[in-house]
C-alpha positions as CSV (number, residue, x, y, z in Angstrom):
1,X,-31.7,58.0,-35.9
2,X,-30.8,54.9,-37.5
3,X,-31.9,53.3,-40.9
4,X,-34.6,50.3,-40.1
5,X,-34.4,49.4,-43.6
6,X,-31.8,46.2,-43.6
7,X,-31.4,43.9,-45.9
8,X,-32.3,40.5,-45.0
9,X,-30.2,38.7,-47.9
10,X,-27.3,40.8,-48.8
11,X,-26.6,38.9,-51.9
12,X,-30.0,40.2,-53.6
13,X,-28.6,43.2,-53.9
14,X,-26.6,43.0,-57.5
15,X,-30.0,41.3,-58.4
16,X,-32.2,43.9,-57.2
17,X,-30.0,46.7,-58.9
18,X,-30.3,44.6,-62.2
19,X,-33.9,44.6,-61.9
20,X,-33.9,48.5,-61.1
21,X,-31.8,49.1,-64.2
22,X,-33.6,46.9,-66.6
23,X,-37.0,48.5,-65.2
24,X,-35.8,52.1,-65.6
25,X,-34.7,51.2,-69.5
26,X,-38.2,49.9,-69.9
27,X,-39.8,53.3,-69.1
28,X,-36.9,55.3,-70.6
29,X,-35.3,56.7,-67.1
30,X,-31.4,57.4,-67.7
31,X,-30.5,55.8,-64.5
32,X,-26.6,55.3,-63.5
33,X,-24.4,53.6,-61.2
34,X,-24.2,55.6,-58.2
35,X,-25.3,59.0,-57.8
36,X,-29.1,59.8,-59.7
37,X,-29.5,63.1,-57.5
38,X,-30.0,64.7,-60.8
39,X,-33.4,62.8,-61.3
40,X,-36.9,64.2,-60.7
41,X,-39.3,62.6,-58.5
42,X,-41.6,61.5,-61.6
43,X,-38.9,59.6,-63.0
44,X,-37.6,57.8,-59.8
45,X,-41.3,56.9,-58.9
46,X,-42.0,55.8,-62.8
47,X,-38.8,53.3,-62.0
48,X,-40.4,52.3,-58.7
49,X,-43.7,51.7,-60.4
50,X,-42.4,49.7,-63.2
51,X,-40.4,47.2,-61.1
52,X,-43.4,47.2,-58.7
53,X,-45.5,46.0,-61.9
54,X,-43.5,43.4,-62.5
55,X,-42.7,41.7,-59.6
56,X,-46.5,41.3,-59.2
57,X,-47.0,40.0,-62.6
58,X,-44.4,37.4,-62.1
59,X,-46.3,36.5,-58.3
60,X,-49.7,35.8,-60.6
61,X,-48.1,33.9,-63.0
62,X,-46.6,31.9,-60.4
63,X,-50.1,31.4,-58.7
């Protein structure tokens, strides 16, 4: 089955990766470039949660 996740703006990949690394550092998760399959679901979820929290804060600040 083909992946349905496609980037609408391919140039955004570098910015999102930088944002992900910053969020990981804030929550104390040692994320590396490349493979991170040794991290737990909790660790990965905390990074995603921190990213979402910061995006919502930025959106609310822009209102």
